[in-house]
N, C-alpha and C positions, 0 to 999 in steps of 0.2 A: 582530086589528086591523092596518089598513094606514094608516100616516101619511105624507103626499105633501105636500112643499113644491113648490108651483108657482112657479116663476122666470121672468121676462120676461128675455129676453136683455139684455145692455148695449147702451148707445147707439152708434148709426151716424151717419155723416155725414147719410144720408137722412133719419134722425129730427131733426137740428138743421135741416135744409133745409125740413122740413115735407113731405116727398116719402112717397107711399104705396110701401112695400115688397113687400107681398104675398109671392110667391115668389121674387122677385128675391134673387139670392145675393150679399148686401152684408156686408162685414167689420167687425168692431167697429172704432169709433176709440178713441183713446187714454183719453178719459173712460168710454167703455164698458167698456175692461179695467179701470179703476179701480173702476167699479161693480161688475164681477164679483168683485174681490178684497175689497171692501168686503162684497159680500152673503156671501162664504164666512166673512169674520170674524164675523158675525152668525151664521150657520148653525152655527158652532162651538161654540154653547152646548147643542146637541143632538147626539145620535150618528145618523149616516147610514149605512145600508147601502151604497148605490150611486147613481149618476146614470144617467138617461135623458135623451135629447135629441131635438130635432126634427134633421132632416138640414141644415138651412141653415147656413151657415158662421157667421153672428152668434149663434146658438144653440150650435152645437158649440165654439166658441172660449169662450163663456161656461162650457159644462160643462167644459170642458178647465181652466179656471182654477179652477173650484170644486172639481172632483175632485182637483187638484194640492194645493190648499191645505189641503183635509181629508182627503188622503190615502185616498181610496176611488176605486174604479174606475168607470168609465163602463160600465155593462152593455150598453147598446146604443141603437142610433139607432132610433127608432120613426116611421115615414114619416108616420103618421096625425097627428104632432105639428107638422106643417108649417103655416106659416101661411096664412091664408085667400086664395084665389086672387081678386085683384081685378080679373081680366081686363085690358082695355085699361087700367084706372086705374092698373096698376103702374108706378111711376116718374113720375106724376103729381104735381103738387102739389096738398095737400087742397082749398087754396083754388079751385084750377081745377075741381076736381070738384064742390065745393059750387056755384059759379057756372054749372058746366056741368049735367051731367046729374043731379046730385045722387047721394048713396051708394047708392041703391035702385035705381037705374037705369043702374049702368056694364055696359057690353055684355061678354059672356063671363065675368061674374063667379061665383064659387061663390056658389050660392044660400044663403040661411039654413038651410033643409031639409037640404040637402047638408053644410053645416058642422055642423049638430046630429047629423046621423047618423054622422060622422067621430068627432065627439067623444063620443058614446054608445060607440063602438067603443074609442076611448082609456080611458074610464071602465072597461069591461070588461077591459082588458088590465090597468089597475092595480089591479083586485080580486084578480087572480092573484097579486099579491106580497104573499102572506099573512105577517103577522108581520114586516114590513119596513118601515123608514122610507126613502123614497124621494125624492130631488130630481127634478124633472122640468123640464127647461129647454126653454122653447118661446115663444111669441109672443102679443102682446095677445089677438088675435082668439080664439085656442084656450083661453086663461085664462078671457076674459070668458064665452065659451060654457059651458065645463065648469061654471065657478062658479054660473051662471045654470040648467043643467041640474039641478044639485045643490039649487037651491032659494033661492038667495040672489040678489038683484038688485045688481049692481055697474055703475056707470057705466064704459065701456070707456075714458074718458080717466084714471080714476083707477089704471088699471095702468101704473106707470112702468115705465122700464128699470132692470133689476137689483134689483127688488122682490120680496119672496115673499109667496106666500099659502098658509096651511096649511089642508089638509083632511085628513079622517079618514074610514077606513071601518070600522065595527065588525061586521063581516059580514052585515049587514043593511041599514044605512042610511050614506050619505054625510053629513057634516057639515062645514060650513065654521067652522073653529077661528078664523082670522083672516086 
């Protein structure tokens, strides 16, 4: 059995401003750091073996806070956990994109198929963590894609900063616990 807690990084100033971050390397703000602390307090109810994280600062800082509070190590940075590439949409306000080209037509954006293929690789990596309980700190787009691949639809706006989602692999199938 593999138990995975998918955690979205804490809040950044760009989150509060309604800007698309994509792969821009934005740091947490004070509220985001507090969200990471609160998340670690919640995660204390279970035993976790280690943390893996996206390479972006906001995810790594969230992972560092959680690992320090839970006294577990960050085992590795997994490049495939990086947020979706929004092409020229990175840094733009959501409202600008909606009024302009729309989210499906952003030039140079990573396609749904490309993101899905990348997330399938993440799932394969997670399956190798046999008999471990792993915290994965990543981004809304990646969490949304992974949960949808497993077979549970979730609206992306429901994946809030600092919130955890539990999935499990029983050596045959993935299940969304919550």
